[in-house]
C-alpha positions as CSV (number, residue, x, y, z in Angstrom):
1,M,0.0,0.0,0.0
2,D,2.8,2.4,0.9
3,N,4.5,1.6,-2.3
4,L,1.4,2.4,-4.4
5,K,1.1,5.8,-2.5
6,N,4.7,6.6,-3.2
7,K,4.2,5.9,-6.9
8,K,1.1,8.1,-6.9
9,Y,2.9,10.9,-5.3
10,L,5.9,10.6,-7.6
11,K,3.5,10.6,-10.6
12,Y,2.0,13.9,-9.6
13,L,5.4,15.3,-8.6
14,I,6.7,14.7,-12.1
15,L,3.6,16.1,-13.7
16,S,3.7,19.2,-11.5
17,A,7.4,19.8,-12.5
18,M,6.2,19.6,-16.2
19,L,3.4,22.0,-15.5
20,L,5.8,24.6,-14.1
21,L,7.0,25.3,-17.7
22,S,3.7,27.0,-18.3
23,F,3.2,28.4,-14.8
24,L,6.7,30.1,-14.7
25,N,6.9,31.5,-18.3
26,Y,3.5,33.0,-19.3
27,Y,1.8,36.1,-18.3
28,Y,-1.2,37.0,-20.5
29,S,-2.5,40.5,-20.6
30,D,-5.9,39.4,-19.4
31,L,-4.3,37.9,-16.2
32,N,-2.6,41.2,-15.5
33,S,-5.9,43.0,-15.6
34,N,-7.7,40.5,-13.5
35,I,-5.0,40.5,-10.8
36,R,-5.2,44.3,-10.7
37,Q,-8.9,44.2,-10.5
38,G,-8.7,41.9,-7.5
39,M,-6.3,44.2,-5.8
40,N,-8.6,47.1,-6.6
41,V,-11.4,45.5,-4.5
42,W,-9.2,46.5,-1.4
43,E,-8.4,49.9,-2.9
44,A,-12.1,50.6,-3.3
45,L,-12.9,49.2,0.1
46,L,-10.2,51.2,2.0
47,S,-10.7,54.4,0.1
48,G,-14.4,54.5,0.9
49,R,-15.3,53.9,-2.7
50,F,-16.4,50.3,-2.6
51,F,-19.7,51.0,-4.5
52,Q,-17.7,53.0,-7.1
53,Y,-15.6,49.9,-7.8
54,Y,-16.1,50.0,-11.6
55,S,-15.2,53.7,-11.9
56,L,-12.1,53.2,-9.8
57,N,-11.0,50.4,-12.2
58,A,-11.6,52.7,-15.1
59,E,-9.2,55.1,-13.5
60,S,-6.8,52.3,-12.9
61,R,-6.8,51.4,-16.6
62,D,-6.4,55.0,-17.6
63,A,-3.3,55.2,-15.3
64,G,-1.7,52.3,-17.3
65,E,-2.1,49.7,-14.6
66,M,-4.1,47.4,-16.9
67,I,-5.5,47.3,-20.3
68,H,-9.1,46.1,-19.5
69,L,-12.1,47.6,-17.7
70,A,-13.6,45.6,-14.8
71,N,-15.9,43.4,-16.7
72,Y,-16.8,40.6,-14.2
73,G,-19.5,40.4,-11.5
74,M,-18.6,41.5,-7.9
75,L,-18.7,38.1,-6.4
76,L,-15.9,36.9,-8.7
77,N,-14.0,40.2,-8.1
78,I,-14.2,39.7,-4.3
79,V,-13.1,36.0,-4.4
80,Y,-10.2,37.0,-6.6
81,G,-9.5,40.0,-4.4
82,I,-9.1,37.8,-1.3
83,W,-6.3,35.9,-3.0
84,Q,-4.6,39.0,-4.2
85,L,-4.6,40.8,-0.7
86,P,-0.8,40.0,-0.1
87,L,0.0,41.8,-3.3
88,F,-2.1,44.8,-2.4
89,V,-0.4,45.0,1.0
90,T,3.0,44.6,-0.5
91,E,2.5,47.3,-3.1
92,K,1.4,49.8,-0.5
93,L,4.5,49.0,1.5
94,I,7.1,49.3,-1.3
95,G,5.3,51.6,-3.8
96,G,5.3,51.4,-7.5
97,N,3.6,48.7,-9.5
98,I,4.0,45.3,-7.8
99,L,3.0,43.5,-10.9
100,N,6.2,44.4,-12.6
101,Y,8.0,41.9,-10.4
102,F,8.3,38.2,-11.4
103,P,7.4,36.8,-7.9
104,A,4.3,39.0,-7.7
105,R,3.1,37.6,-11.0
106,L,3.6,34.1,-9.9
107,W,1.6,34.7,-6.7
108,G,-1.1,36.4,-8.7
109,K,-1.6,33.5,-11.1
110,S,-1.0,30.8,-8.4
111,I,-4.8,30.7,-7.7
112,H,-5.2,29.1,-11.0
113,L,-2.6,26.4,-10.3
114,L,-4.6,25.6,-7.0
115,T,-8.0,25.5,-8.7
116,M,-6.6,23.2,-11.4
117,Y,-5.7,20.7,-8.8
118,T,-9.0,21.1,-6.8
119,S,-10.9,20.5,-10.1
120,A,-8.9,17.2,-10.5
121,I,-9.9,16.2,-7.0
122,L,-13.6,17.0,-7.7
123,I,-13.3,15.0,-11.0
124,R,-12.2,11.9,-9.0
125,K,-15.1,12.4,-6.5
126,I,-17.6,12.7,-9.3
127,A,-16.2,9.7,-11.0
128,R,-16.7,7.6,-7.9
129,E,-20.3,8.9,-7.7
130,M,-20.7,7.5,-11.3
131,K,-19.5,4.2,-10.1
132,V,-16.1,4.4,-11.9
133,P,-13.6,2.1,-10.5
134,E,-11.1,3.8,-8.1
135,E,-8.1,3.4,-10.5
136,R,-10.0,4.8,-13.4
137,A,-11.2,7.7,-11.2
138,E,-7.7,8.5,-10.5
139,D,-6.9,8.2,-14.2
140,A,-9.6,10.8,-14.9
141,A,-7.9,13.3,-12.6
142,F,-4.5,12.8,-14.1
143,L,-5.8,13.1,-17.6
144,Y,-7.6,16.3,-16.7
145,L,-4.4,17.8,-15.2
146,S,-2.4,16.7,-18.3
147,A,-4.9,17.8,-21.0
148,A,-3.6,20.5,-23.4
149,P,-6.8,22.7,-23.2
150,V,-6.5,22.7,-19.4
151,I,-2.9,23.7,-19.3
152,L,-3.4,26.5,-21.8
153,S,-6.5,27.9,-20.0
154,A,-5.4,27.5,-16.3
155,L,-1.6,28.2,-16.7
156,N,-0.8,29.9,-20.0
157,A,-3.8,32.2,-20.1
158,A,-4.7,31.8,-16.4
159,Q,-8.4,32.8,-17.1
160,M,-11.3,32.8,-14.8
161,D,-12.9,29.9,-16.5
162,G,-10.8,27.4,-14.6
163,I,-12.2,28.8,-11.3
164,G,-15.7,28.9,-12.5
165,L,-15.4,25.4,-13.6
166,N,-14.6,24.4,-10.0
167,F,-18.0,25.6,-8.9
168,M,-19.6,23.8,-11.9
169,L,-18.0,20.6,-10.7
170,L,-19.1,21.2,-7.1
171,A,-22.8,21.8,-8.4
172,L,-22.7,18.6,-10.4
173,Y,-21.3,16.6,-7.5
174,F,-24.1,17.7,-5.1
175,L,-26.7,17.2,-7.9
176,M,-25.5,13.6,-8.2
177,K,-25.7,13.2,-4.4
178,E,-29.3,14.5,-4.6
179,E,-28.4,17.5,-2.3
180,Y,-30.4,20.0,-4.3
181,K,-30.0,23.0,-2.1
182,R,-26.2,22.7,-2.2
183,F,-26.4,22.2,-6.0
184,L,-28.4,25.4,-6.3
185,V,-25.8,27.3,-4.2
186,F,-22.9,26.2,-6.2
187,F,-24.8,26.6,-9.5
188,I,-25.6,30.2,-8.6
189,I,-21.9,30.8,-7.7
190,S,-20.7,29.3,-11.0
191,V,-22.8,31.6,-13.0
192,Q,-21.4,34.6,-11.2
193,F,-18.1,33.6,-12.6
194,K,-19.2,33.0,-16.2
195,D,-22.8,33.2,-17.5
196,F,-21.9,30.1,-19.6
197,A,-22.7,27.8,-16.7
198,S,-26.4,28.7,-17.0
199,V,-26.4,27.6,-20.6
200,F,-24.4,24.5,-19.9
201,F,-26.6,23.3,-17.1
202,L,-30.0,24.1,-18.8
203,P,-30.4,20.7,-20.5
204,V,-29.3,18.9,-17.3
205,I,-32.0,20.8,-15.2
206,L,-34.6,20.1,-17.9
207,Y,-33.7,16.5,-17.8
208,K,-34.0,16.3,-14.0
209,E,-36.9,18.7,-13.5
210,K,-39.9,18.1,-15.8
211,N,-41.8,20.9,-14.3
212,V,-41.0,23.8,-16.7
213,F,-41.7,26.5,-14.2
214,K,-39.5,25.0,-11.6
215,A,-36.8,24.5,-14.1
216,L,-37.0,28.1,-15.3
217,G,-36.9,29.2,-11.7
218,T,-33.7,27.4,-11.2
219,I,-32.2,28.9,-14.2
220,A,-33.4,32.4,-13.2
221,A,-32.0,32.2,-9.7
222,P,-28.4,33.0,-10.5
223,F,-29.5,36.0,-12.5
224,V,-31.7,37.3,-9.7
225,V,-28.7,37.0,-7.3
226,S,-26.5,38.8,-9.9
227,F,-29.1,41.6,-10.1
228,L,-29.3,42.0,-6.3
229,I,-25.5,42.2,-6.1
230,R,-25.2,44.5,-8.9
231,L,-28.0,46.8,-7.8
232,P,-26.2,49.1,-5.2
233,F,-23.3,49.5,-7.8
234,S,-25.7,50.4,-10.5
235,L,-27.5,53.0,-8.3
236,L,-24.4,54.6,-6.8
237,D,-22.0,54.3,-9.8
238,P,-24.2,54.2,-13.0
239,S,-21.5,55.5,-15.2
240,G,-19.0,53.0,-14.1
241,V,-21.3,50.0,-14.3
242,G,-22.4,51.4,-17.7
243,L,-18.9,50.9,-19.1
244,Q,-19.6,47.1,-19.0
245,K,-22.2,47.4,-21.8
246,S,-19.7,47.2,-24.6
247,R,-18.4,43.9,-23.4
248,M,-21.9,42.4,-23.1
249,W,-22.8,43.4,-26.6
250,N,-19.5,41.9,-27.9
251,F,-20.2,38.7,-26.0
252,F,-23.7,38.6,-27.6
253,D,-22.1,39.1,-31.0
254,Q,-19.9,36.2,-30.4
255,L,-22.8,34.0,-29.5
256,T,-24.8,34.9,-32.5
257,R,-22.3,35.3,-35.2
258,S,-22.8,31.9,-36.8
259,R,-26.3,32.0,-38.3
260,V,-28.6,29.7,-40.4
261,N,-30.7,31.1,-43.2
262,L,-34.3,29.9,-42.8
263,F,-37.9,31.0,-43.4
264,G,-37.0,32.5,-46.7
265,G,-34.0,34.5,-45.7
266,I,-34.3,35.1,-42.0
267,E,-31.0,34.5,-40.3
268,I,-31.2,32.6,-36.9
269,P,-28.2,32.1,-34.6
270,L,-27.1,28.6,-34.9
271,V,-26.3,28.2,-31.2
272,F,-30.0,28.9,-30.4
273,L,-31.2,26.2,-32.8
274,V,-28.7,23.5,-31.6
275,M,-29.1,24.3,-27.9
276,G,-32.9,24.3,-28.4
277,F,-32.7,20.9,-29.9
278,I,-30.6,19.6,-27.0
279,C,-33.0,21.1,-24.4
280,M,-36.0,19.7,-26.0
281,Y,-34.3,16.3,-26.2
282,A,-33.4,16.5,-22.5
283,Y,-36.9,17.6,-21.4
284,Y,-38.7,14.9,-23.2
285,K,-36.2,12.2,-22.3
286,K,-37.6,10.2,-19.4
287,T,-35.5,10.7,-16.3
288,A,-33.7,7.5,-15.4
289,K,-34.7,6.0,-12.0
290,D,-31.3,4.2,-11.5
291,C,-29.0,6.7,-9.9
292,E,-25.9,5.5,-11.8
293,R,-27.6,5.9,-15.2
294,R,-29.1,9.3,-14.3
295,N,-25.6,10.6,-13.3
296,E,-24.3,9.4,-16.6
297,W,-27.0,11.3,-18.4
298,Y,-26.1,14.5,-16.5
299,V,-22.5,14.4,-17.7
300,Y,-23.5,13.4,-21.2
301,L,-25.8,16.4,-21.5
302,L,-23.1,18.7,-20.2
303,V,-20.8,17.4,-23.0
304,A,-23.5,17.9,-25.5
305,A,-24.3,21.5,-24.3
306,I,-20.7,22.7,-24.0
307,G,-19.8,21.0,-27.3
308,A,-22.7,22.9,-28.9
309,V,-21.4,26.2,-27.6
310,L,-17.9,25.6,-28.7
311,T,-19.0,24.5,-32.1
312,C,-21.6,27.3,-32.8
313,V,-20.0,30.5,-31.4
314,Y,-16.6,32.2,-31.8
315,A,-15.0,30.5,-28.9
316,Y,-11.7,31.5,-27.3
317,S,-9.0,28.9,-26.7
318,Y,-9.4,29.0,-23.0
319,W,-13.1,28.1,-23.2
320,V,-12.2,24.5,-24.2
321,I,-11.4,23.7,-20.6
322,Y,-15.1,23.5,-19.7
323,I,-15.8,20.3,-21.8
324,V,-12.6,18.4,-20.8
325,P,-13.7,17.0,-17.4
326,F,-17.0,15.8,-18.6
327,Y,-15.8,13.9,-21.7
328,L,-13.1,12.4,-19.6
329,L,-15.7,11.1,-17.1
330,L,-17.8,9.5,-19.8
331,M,-14.6,8.0,-21.4
332,L,-13.4,6.4,-18.2
333,K,-16.9,5.4,-17.3
334,K,-17.3,3.4,-20.6
335,E,-13.7,2.0,-20.2
336,K,-14.3,-0.1,-23.3
337,R,-11.7,0.4,-26.1
338,L,-10.0,2.8,-23.6
339,F,-6.6,2.8,-25.3
340,S,-8.0,3.8,-28.7
341,A,-10.4,6.2,-27.0
342,V,-7.6,8.0,-25.2
343,L,-5.4,8.1,-28.3
344,L,-8.1,9.8,-30.3
345,E,-8.8,12.2,-27.6
346,S,-5.1,13.1,-27.3
347,F,-4.8,13.8,-31.0
348,A,-8.0,15.8,-31.0
349,S,-7.3,18.0,-27.9
350,M,-3.7,18.8,-29.1
351,S,-5.1,19.4,-32.6
352,I,-7.4,22.2,-31.6
353,M,-4.6,23.9,-29.5
354,V,-2.4,23.9,-32.7
355,A,-5.4,25.5,-34.4
356,Y,-5.6,28.2,-31.8
357,L,-1.7,28.7,-31.9
358,V,-2.5,29.9,-35.5
359,E,-5.7,31.7,-35.0
360,A,-5.3,33.3,-31.5
361,W,-1.7,33.0,-30.5
362,G,-1.6,35.4,-27.5
363,P,-1.6,32.8,-24.7
364,F,1.2,30.9,-26.5
365,D,3.8,33.6,-26.4
366,S,3.0,36.0,-23.6
367,M,6.4,35.5,-21.9
368,E,7.5,39.1,-21.4
369,G,8.8,39.6,-17.8
370,M,8.7,35.9,-17.0
371,L,11.3,33.3,-16.5
372,A,12.1,32.6,-20.1
373,D,12.3,36.4,-20.8
374,I,14.7,36.8,-17.9
375,L,17.0,33.9,-19.0
376,I,17.0,34.7,-22.7
377,D,17.4,38.4,-21.9
378,G,14.4,39.6,-23.7
379,N,15.3,38.2,-27.1
380,L,12.0,36.4,-27.8
381,I,10.4,35.4,-31.1
382,G,6.6,35.6,-31.0
383,A,4.0,33.2,-32.3
384,D,2.7,35.9,-34.7
385,I,5.4,35.0,-37.1
386,F,4.4,31.3,-37.1
387,S,0.6,32.2,-37.4
388,A,1.3,34.6,-40.3
389,F,3.3,32.0,-42.2
390,L,0.5,29.3,-41.9
391,K,-2.2,31.8,-42.7
392,N,-0.6,32.7,-46.0
393,P,-3.3,32.3,-48.8
394,Q,-1.0,30.1,-50.8
395,Y,-1.7,27.2,-48.3
396,F,-5.4,27.5,-48.9
397,G,-6.3,27.6,-45.2
398,F,-5.0,24.0,-44.7
399,W,-4.4,24.8,-41.0
400,T,-8.1,25.0,-40.3
401,L,-8.2,21.2,-40.6
402,A,-6.7,21.3,-37.0
403,F,-10.0,22.7,-35.9
404,A,-11.9,20.2,-38.0
405,A,-10.1,17.2,-36.3
406,F,-11.3,18.2,-32.9
407,F,-14.8,18.8,-33.9
408,V,-15.2,15.6,-36.0
409,W,-13.8,13.7,-33.0
410,L,-16.4,15.6,-30.6
411,F,-19.3,14.8,-32.9
412,G,-18.3,11.1,-33.0
413,F,-17.8,11.1,-29.2
414,V,-21.2,12.6,-28.4
415,Y,-22.9,10.0,-30.8
416,Y,-20.9,7.0,-29.4
417,M,-21.3,8.0,-25.7
418,N,-25.0,8.4,-25.7
419,P,-26.1,6.3,-22.7
420,D,-28.9,4.8,-24.7
421,R,-26.7,3.1,-27.3
422,K,-26.6,-0.6,-27.1
423,G,-23.8,-2.3,-25.5
424,E,-20.7,-3.3,-27.4
425,K,-21.5,-7.0,-27.1
426,E,-24.9,-6.5,-28.8
427,E,-23.2,-4.5,-31.6
428,K,-20.8,-7.3,-32.3
429,E,-23.6,-9.9,-32.4
430,E,-25.3,-7.7,-35.0
431,M,-22.0,-7.7,-37.0
432,G,-22.0,-11.6,-37.0
433,E,-20.0,-12.3,-33.8
434,P,-22.4,-14.1,-31.5
435,D,-19.9,-14.5,-28.7
436,G,-19.0,-10.7,-28.8
437,G,-15.7,-11.4,-30.3
438,K,-12.4,-10.5,-28.8
439,E,-11.2,-6.9,-28.9
440,N,-7.7,-6.5,-30.1
441,V,-4.9,-5.1,-27.9
442,W,-4.7,-1.8,-29.9
443,S,-8.3,-1.1,-29.0
444,T,-8.4,-2.0,-25.3
445,G,-4.7,-1.8,-24.3
446,D,-3.3,-3.5,-21.2
447,E,-2.6,-1.4,-18.1
448,K,1.1,-0.9,-18.9
449,S,0.3,0.4,-22.4
450,L,-2.3,2.7,-21.1
451,K,0.0,4.2,-18.5
452,V,2.7,4.8,-21.2
453,L,0.0,6.4,-23.4
454,F,-1.1,8.7,-20.5
455,W,2.4,10.0,-20.1
456,L,3.0,10.4,-23.8
457,R,-0.3,12.5,-23.8
458,A,1.1,14.5,-20.9
459,V,4.4,15.2,-22.6
460,G,2.7,16.1,-25.9
461,S,0.3,18.4,-24.1
462,V,3.0,20.3,-22.4
463,A,5.0,20.5,-25.5
464,V,2.1,21.9,-27.6
465,C,1.3,24.6,-24.9
466,N,5.0,25.5,-24.6
467,I,6.0,25.3,-28.3
468,M,7.0,28.9,-28.5
469,L,9.0,28.6,-25.3
470,I,10.8,25.5,-26.7
471,I,11.6,27.2,-30.0
472,N,12.9,30.3,-28.3
473,F,15.2,28.3,-26.0
474,A,16.3,26.2,-29.0
475,L,17.3,29.4,-31.0
476,A,19.0,30.8,-27.8
477,I,21.2,27.8,-27.7
478,L,22.0,27.8,-31.4
479,R,22.9,31.6,-31.4
């Protein structure tokens, strides 16, 4: 038993060392603004301008301390501000801009490293609620931590999505345990971090709750809370709060940009059509009486809803983190053909990161002021060169196939993982193999080959997310 524990600790120690590449070397512009906004919670509170928080942040931006306005809700700002208190105190003591210092930046983004690991713990707990074997539940946590979209979102870009995902996982965990009040609390909190959570959970709620009015009440609850939290700020600082409107309209534009031409020329946002279909399917689907099967449906509907949003809207690279825990839970629950399933997922998840490296390269090369920049003495080559090269018209947009690979895999995954599909033995009997046949080693993989694949996936994920770091160090050595 002690030997197994030591191996487990060693595994996570090695993985953590690998993750340090992203943690120590990237400082995305959004992260700088988010840290400053967290610090400004204390500035507003101690200066007697707490309810003028949004105007104070506009002044902070004009002073050059960040490049974004305060766009998030106050609950998120307060949670983030609690973590940034040491930076606020230190800056007051030494003066200047504390975020110009490398150690301060590391502390500022360390909350994302922490929530990355707490998400892994929650994934393991949820897997056990789904009756996934202990070893496979542990594999789900490891595969989450070593997934390329997770590394990019939580460590390269260090966005709020990873923190909001924690509360989504907590909400799902208590829903599975049938502790509805706790589910509602964490569902409400998750929406305060990103409104996405309400969209993602909508089909889940409709699947569980067949009373439309109760379901709509659950969905409306987070927005009522948001309104009440926002109300004193809107009354006492209308001009500051009004600055958020441009972000809201930009967000709405992203959601509705992809449209379908119907009814003789009327353009309807594609995401509304697809999500409408998923919600109708969930509502009319009879809720499973068996707890294990019901939990599997919850996760499946989350994969379908998140996948619909990622497919139908202009999605940022760091939004992909939302879907990773849920497709991993389904994959490890199914367990059949696990080797080939993980291999295909590895290719798909790394493929979409390569696509974003070309399309939206910011999180891949924001290394200024971080360890790589210090060691190489500022002589960095940016991903914009790589992006411009591959976007050259003479290549006929061939790089967009990297996006296609992920979404083709995702569509196939959603179809194959539907809990209503027949068992594999029945499928094989239909194909003329009455005994169910014998799966080949490539498809299933023995335990040793699976572990090797898990580690190859981890190395590949770290390499993809740090490709510009690797290139810059290679060039520095060759100079």
